[in-house]
N, C-alpha and C positions, 0 to 999 in steps of 0.2 A: 504493500500500500504506500509506503514512503517513497518508493521508486516512482510510482504513478503520480504522486503529488509533485515530486521533483520534476518529472517530465512536463506536467501541466504548467508549473511555475517557470521552468526553464524555457519552454516554448513562448511564454508570454514575455520573458525578458529578451530573448534573442529576436523575437518578432517586433520589438520596439514598444510594446505596451508599457513596460517599465524601462525607462531610459537610464543611462549612466548617471549616478548621483541621486536618483529617486530612491525613496525608501519603500520597502514592501509593506503591505498591511501587517498590523500587529498579529501576534500569534493567535490570540483569541478570535480575531476576525477571520483568519485563514481556517481555523478549526470549524467555524460556523459555515464558511463558504463551501468547504469541501466535505463537511460532515465526518471529520476524523478527529482523533485524539491529539492532545498536545505532543505526545511522544512521536506520533507519525509526522507531525509538522516539523518537530525539531530534527528528526532524522533527515527529512527532505531538505531542510535548510542546511544541515551539515553536508549533505551530498552536493548541493549547489555551491557551497563555500569551497569545497575541495576542488571544484572545477573552475574556481576563481571568477564565477559570475557575480557573486555577492560577497559582502563582508559584514560580519556581525560585530557591532560595537555597543557596549552597555549604555553609552551616552547618546549615540545617534540612532541606534536600531539596526535593522537589516537594510543595508544600502547596496544598490547595484554598482558594480565596479566599472571603470572605463573599459572600452572594447579592447584596448591594448593589454589588459590584464587577463582576459579570458583565456582558458585552455582550449585554443582553437582546434588542436588536433585530437581532442577528446571525442570519442565516437558519438556520445550523446549530444554534445554541443554541435557537432557537424550535422547530425541528423535533425536536431531541432531547428537549426538555421535553414536547412533545405526544406523542411516541412512547413516552416513559417512562410518562406518565400524562396522559390527556385531562382536564386539570385545569380546573375551573370558574373558578379564579382567573385563569388565563391568558386564557381566553375573555373574561371580564369586563374584564380590563385592556385587551385589544386593542380591544374595542368601545368602551370608555370613551374611549380615545385617538382612535378614528376619529370618534366623535360630537362630539368637541371641534373637529375639523378639517374634516371633509368637508361638513357642512351649510353652513358658512360659505363654503367654497370653491365650493360649488354656487351660492350666492347671488351671489358675485362673478363666477362664470363667466357667469351669466345677465345680469348687469349690464354687465360689461366685456369679455366674450368677443368675438373677431373672427369674421369669416366663416370664416377658416381654422380657428380653434378649434372652431367649430360643426361644420365638416366632419369634424374629427378625432373629436369626440364621436359624431357620427352614424355614422362609419365603424366605430368600435370597438363601438358598440351593435349594428350589423349583424353584425359578427364574433361577438359574444356570442350573438345570436339564432340564427345559423347553428350555433354550437357546441351550443346546447341542442337545436335541431331535428334535428341529425344524430347526436346522442348521442356526441359526441367524448369521448375519454378525459378523466379527471379533470384531469390536468395541463394539457391543451390548453384545456379550458373555464375552468379557474382562471386561466390566462394571459390569456384573452380578457376575463374579468371585471376582472382587475388592470389591463389596458390601458385599459379604459373609465374606471375610477376615476382613474387617473393622468391621463387626458386631461381629465377634469373639473378636477382640481387644477391642471393646466397652464393651463387656460383662465381660471383665477382672476386670472392676471397679478399675483399677489402673490408677489414674489420669495422671501420667507421661506416661504410656503406651499409653493411649488414645491421649495425646498430641503428642507424638512421631509418633503414627500411622497417625494422621492428617498431620503432617509434611512430613511423608514419602509417602503420598498418591500418589504423582507423580511417585515415584519409583515403588510402587506397581502396579499402572496403567500400566506403561510401561512394567513391568514384565509380567502382565497378557496379554497384547497385544502381546508380543513376544511369549508367550506360545500358544495363539490361532492361531497366524500366522503360527506356526510350529507344530500345533496339529497333532499327529500321531495316537494315540489311545484314542479318547475322552472318551470312556466308562471307561477306567482305571482311567483317571483323575477324572471323576465324582464319581467313587467308592471310590477314596481316599478322596474326599471332604465329601462323605457320612460317611466314617469312623470317620472323625473329628466331624461331626454333631452328630452322634450317641453317641460318647463317651461323648461329652459335655452334651447332653440331659440326659444321664444316670448318670450324676454327677460323672464321673470317671476321676479325674484329670490326673493321670499317663497315662491312655490309650489315653486321649485327646492329651497330650503332644507328646506321641510317634506317634500318627496318623498324627499330623501336621508335625512333623519332617520327617516322611516317605514321606508325600505329597511333601514337599519342596525339599527334596533330589532327589526324582524321577523327579520332574520338572527341577531341575538344571541339572541332568544327561541327560535329554532329549535334553536340549538346548546346552550344552557345545560342543558336537561334531559338531554342525552346525556352531559354531562361529570360527572366525579367531583366531588361536593359540596365546597365550600370548607370546610376544617377549622375 
C-alpha cells in the first residue's frame, strides 16, 4: 500500500502538480485523501525522500526538491515522468546518454569480447528474435531487448562501462519499454539488432560501433515524433 501511495504522490510531483519548493499536504490530510494509515503515508514519504523528490524538515514540512536533485535514473521516477507526460525531453536525454555509451561498448565488445561473451550476445539476440516472432507481451520483449544491450556492454570488458550500464539499467529498461509500446516495424528493429550481433561476432569493431549507432538513432527517431514537443 505504501508503494501505491508513493506512486500516486510521485506521479503528481513529476507531473508538475506539486512544483519544486511546494510543500505536500500534511500527513493527516494525505491519510484522509487516500484512506490509509499514518504508517502507510510515512513509508510512502520515506520512499519518495530516498528518490530525492522530496525533503522532510521539522520546521518546513515535506517540500518538493528542485529537479536537479531528483534521482532521474531511478526506475520509478522515469516511469512516473513518462506516465505523466510522454515528454520529448526525456526521450532525447535517454538516447543522448545511450549514444555516448553503447556504440563504444559495441566497439570494445567486438575487439575484446571472449567466446563466452559472444555466446551471451548470441543467446540474448535469439531470445529477442523469439520475442518478436511470437508476439510476446511488451514487458517480456522489452526485457529481452534490455538483456541483449546489457550483454553487449558486459562484453566490452571495460569495468567502468559495465558499472555505468548497471547503473543505467532502469533507463535502458524504460527505453526498451517505450520502444515496444510504440513498435511500428518490429522486423526492422530486429534486423538492426542482428547487424550489431553480426559485427561483434565477426570481431569488426568499427562496423559494430556504426551498427549500434544506427540502431539507437533509428529508435530515437521513431519515438520522438510520438512525444510531447520540448517546450
